[in-house]
N, C-alpha and C positions, 0 to 999 in steps of 0.2 A: 650725495645722495643722501635722498629719504626717502625714509620705508612708510608704507603701509601696510598695514596690515587688516586683516577678516574672514570670516567666519565664526568665530563666537556666536556664542546666540546658549537657550535654554534647554538643557539634555536633561533626562534622566538619568538617574545613575544604570548602565552598564552601559550606555550608545556610546556613539560614535564623534566625533566633530575633524573638519577638518580646516586646517588655519592655513592661509595664506598669505603673503609677503611681499606684495610688488615694491622694487625699486624704483625709483622715482628720479629724474633729473641726472641722470648719470647709471653706468652699466653696471652689473654685477659680476667679478673680475672670479677669471679661477680661482684667485690667491689667495680671493676673502675669507674666512670664519667665518662664519652662517652661524646663530645663534637665534632658540628661540625661552625667555626667559617667560617669569609668572610673582604675578605679588599678589597673597594674600589676603586678604583685611589685619594691617596691626602686627605683620608681617618685614620677614626682608625680601630685598629677591629674588630671584633664584636660583638656579642656571635649572632648564630642560633636557636641554639636548643643543647638540652643534655637532656641525658638519665641518667637516674640510676637505679640500677636490672635492671631487664625486662621492668621494664611500668610505673619509678617514670620519668617520662617526662616533658620541657620545653619549652617554645616556645619565640625568641621576638616575636614581638606585630605586624610588618608590616610585619608579614609571618606567624602570624598563622589562619591556616586555608588553608593554602596551602603548607607546608611540613611535611615531618612524617618524629621521628630520629627512627630509632629499630635497635637492638643488635643480633647480632648471635653469639656467646662464644665460640660456637663451630668449624667457620671456621676461629674463629676470629679477625670478623667482624663489623664496624661499617654500618648503611647504613644508604642516608637522600635520600627522597621522594619530588621530589621537582614539585608542581603545580604551571598556570596561570604564567609561567616562563612574570618579568616585564622589560625592559633596567634597572634601576633603581638595578633589582640582580645582574647586571651584576658585576664584582668581584675573585677577586684567593679564593676559600671554600681548609679550612685548616680543618685539622681534629683532633681532641687535647683526648687524656687519662689522669684522672687526675688519681694517684693513693700515694695516704695515703697524695693530698698536691701536692707533684710531678708530674709536666706537663711535658711530651711530645707530641714532637710537629710532624708533616708530614705536606712533601711539599707539595704545594698544586695542587690543578688542576683549569683550568682558564675555567670559566662559562661568556661565552660569551652572551644580549640579543639585539638581533635586533626586531626596530622597524619594 
């Protein structure tokens, strides 16, 4: 399965972005755990949000209330809706698929938040 993230860009503080991650070369299974991670300059990659099944979600504390992760298995896509973005949210965002303990990563999409 190959993952392709998109939707990043430059946004002003307080703005919103919606990231998408499409799976190619294979289907997203309902049992797959899907996640969004981010890697800021000089920092380790960290989990932003994760979804298991259709509604079991988890979010990092710094983004709770500002992001929503969702999935649509029919077009093989996982989304990350982000609101009230802040300069500290600037990072490369990566999507991840965990299938029975095996991780698949896509190329990231850069999100830059200006103050």
